[in-house]
N, C-alpha and C positions, 0 to 999 in steps of 0.2 A: 505493498498500499503504498502511496505516498505520503509522508508524512507533513504534508501542507495539507490535505485533505480536510484534515478535523476541523480549520479554520473555520467553512463554509458551513459547519453542518450545528454550529453552539450559538446559544447568546454571547455576552460577557461572562467571562469566565473570571469567578473570582479568585483574586489576589492572593486572599490567604491560605487558598486550601493549594498554589500554585506552589510559593514557596514551602506548604507541607510536601510535597511532591520533590521539592528541590530537599530537602532537609533528610527524604529516607536515600537519596543521589548520594548525598554528603556522607552517611551513615555509613549504608548498604546492606540496612535492613529497614522495615515497619517497629520492629521492636526496638532495634537503636536508635529509632528516629523520636519514637517516643519515649523513650527514657533520656534522651535529651532534652525533650519538652514538657518533660513532664505531664505527658500522658497518658490515656490507658490504650491498651494495643488496639482493642475495639474501638476507640472514639476517630484513632489517626485510620483503619482500616474504612469507616464510615465515612470523613471527609474523604478520600482518597478516593470513597464507588459514587459518589457525590460527584465527585468532579470526575469519573471519569464519563456517568451518566450526561454531565452538562458539554465533554470536550466530543460524545459518539462515538469514540474510537476507546480500545483496551489500552491503558495506560503503565498495566501492569500483567508479569505471566510467570506462573510458579516456576521452579528452578528447586526439586528438591524439599528440604524444609521450608524454603525461604523464595524473594519475588527478585525479579529484575527488571529495568525499567525497558519501555517496550521504542523504537524511534521513533513513534509520535511521542511518547514522553518523552525522550530526550530534547525534541526538539520542543515541547513546551519547559521541562528546565532551563532552556538556551534562555527564552524569554525573560523565563520568572529573574534569572538572573541581571538579565538589562534590568528589571523592573528594581530587583534591589540597588543594583548600581545608583538608577534614576533617584531613588529617596534617599540615598546615604548623600547623594550630592546637595538635595534637598537640602537636607538634614544640619548640612557641613554648611550650607551658605545662608542657612537662618543662623545656628549657633557663629558664625566668625562676625555673620555682622552686630552681633553686640560682646564686644571684647573681654567682659568680665568672663572670670576663671568661673564656672560653677557645676551645678549636673554633679550627676552623677557618672565615674570614671572606673570601671571596669578594665585591669591591668589584670595577665596572667603569664610570666616566667617559669624558667630551668631551673633546674636545681640549684647549682654553683649562685646564679644570681640572685633566685630568692635568700639562700641564705647574709649574700655580704653587701648585696647594692639596695636590695625595694627597699629595707626595712629605711634606711635612710633618705631613701628617696620619696615613700610614701611621707617622713616626717617633715621632710623640705614641702613638699606640696602641701601639706596641714598645715606649717606657718605661713607660708607667701600665699598659699590660696585656700583662708578660711571657710570658702562656701563649697569647696572641690569638695565630695564626696566619694572617696576613696575605696576601690573594692579590689579585692587581691584572690588569685587562685593559681595554686602552686599546677604544676601540668608541665608537663614533658614535649619539645616543641614539634613533635610527629603530630601531636594532639590539639598543639594549641593554636596552628592555622587553621584546623579543623575549627574550631568552638568560633574561630573570628570570623570564618565565614559565612556559619551559622548565625553568627551577631549574640553569641551569647559573652562575648569579652569584646573590648576596645580598641585593648591596647595587646601584643606578642612580643615582648623579649624573648627571640630565639637566636640562639647559636648557628653555625653551618662549617661545612670543611671544604677542602680542597679534594676535589675531584669524586664528591659526592653527595653536594645536594642539588638541586632539583634547580631551574630558574623559576624568578617569581612568579606564580599566577599573574593574570593579567589584574584581576579582581584586590589586589592586593596595594601599599607603597609599602619599599622596604630602606629603610632610613638607618644604615651602619653607624651603631654606635663608636664602635671599639674595636681593632684588631690586638688578638690577645694572642701572643706567642704560646707552642707548648711543647715543654719538654720533658724527655725522658727519665727519670730518678728510680736507682738501685738501693736496695736496702742497703746500711752502711756496712754490715755484715761480710757480703758478696762484692767478691773481688773479678769484678768481671773485666778482663782482658782482650777476649776474640768474641765473636760472633757466636763460639758453641758452647762461651758461657751463658752469653743469654738464650740460647736453646736448651740448657737442661733447667735454666731457673722457671720460679711459677709469676705469672703476672696476675693482673687486674682490670680487669676491661668493664667500658658499661655496658647493658645488654645487649647483647644477639641482635639482631635488626635493625638496631640504634645506625644512625649515621656513624657516630664518633665510636663502635666499635667496627666498621664497614675500613673507617679510616686509619684506628692504628692495627691494625691486622693488616694493610696492605704496606703501612709503613715497616711493620715487622717480614711482610714479605719478600719488599724491594731491600733489607737490608742481609737476607737468604737465609730465613727460618721462617717456622711456623711457631706463633708462639703455644707455649702450656696452659692456658687462661684457666685459670683452676676455682677464681671468682669472679664475677657479674654484678656490678651495681650504678643505679646511675647516681651513688652520691659519693663525686669526687671526695670530701671530707673522709669516706671512710677508705678510697683508695688512697690518701696520703696518710694514714694510721697503720696501713698493712706494710706502706714503705718503712715508717717510722719501728716500727714488729719487726722488724727484717722477715718478712713473711712474703711480702711481692713486689716485684717491679710493676711501677706505674706511668702510664701518659699525664701529666700536671700541668696546666696553667699558669702563666705567671698569675694571673687574677688571683689563683687559690692561696697560692702560697706566699705573695708579695704580701694580701692582707690579712694571713694569718700569722706573717712574721716569723714563722722557721726556717731553719737554716739546714738549706738541703744543695746539694752539689749535684745538675745532674750530670750524666756520663758522658763524655767524649764520645763513644758509641756509637750514638747517636749525632749525630756534629751538624746534623743539619735540622735550625727553631721554626717548624710549617706553626702555621697561624689558621687562627679558629677567626673567624668573621660573628660577632654579635649585633645583632639588629633588632632595630623595634619595628614590626608590624602592627598597620592599621590598612584596612577597606579602603581601595582607592577612593578617593576624595574626601575624605577624614581627617588627610593630616591637616587640615584647613580647621579642625575644630580648636579654642582655644585651650579645651581643656587637652587635647591632648597634643596638642602642642608646650602648653607648659609640662606635662610629661615627659616627653624627648628632652628640654630644656635641663630639666632635672637630672636625668640619668648622664649627660651629658657632661654636669658639671660633679655630677658625684665619681665622674670615673674621671674628669681633670684632677681632681685632688686627690684620688689615690695613686692618681701616674708619678 
């Protein structure tokens, strides 16, 4: 079926139901969409059934125990993306016309930034903009951008790694805040003088499937060995403690080591100091909102003070 044929079969489509279909596409299932929106599964199913009747063509098809969007639904979701972008620009233009920083700002950030930078940034925003209500959630970068697209947060602070990160989707604006060197640290008790020594020791990595894990594993392979990853955790403070306890080698960013004030010497066996990018993401057009501009400035000032 021509995916454009549904357009002539229906009255004005319900934008809220279109956005709900978009959420199913973003989340991958009706259950996940319902959970993200705090709806019941049946409520979401009823709304989507009503949208199907309105559109006059099937929008979902069963695949095993789940569903997938039909080509017509994908076409409809593309229009929902455009509608959401238009609404975002309209809201941003209205907010930008009032230069006062107020309202609710929902921030999400990954673990390391959450520990080191987010508390002073929130304190700075509270002091400088008392009418701004800051809300915060700790998430991993892979989940944060989904939440941003679903309009569950307004700003995401996420890191990315060379050779692993995909290009920024057009629905987002990314603003680079910091380029953070990553160095390799070994337990003090370990005398590693060759690649064979690195091959025999244990390592701590971020969880399998993450960009950071892929990045660090690739660096090891480029040095000629497959690491024995005995420990996995998204908490880099845990990685640091394992190094200090003599249990594992770790890839640690300067931001963590410097801000904690610990004295560690990186190994010369990894003489290339790779960089991760830490960026502020918002929906395209939303960067004009005074609250988001103030948030960006607070992070920039926080990183500048720590450098």
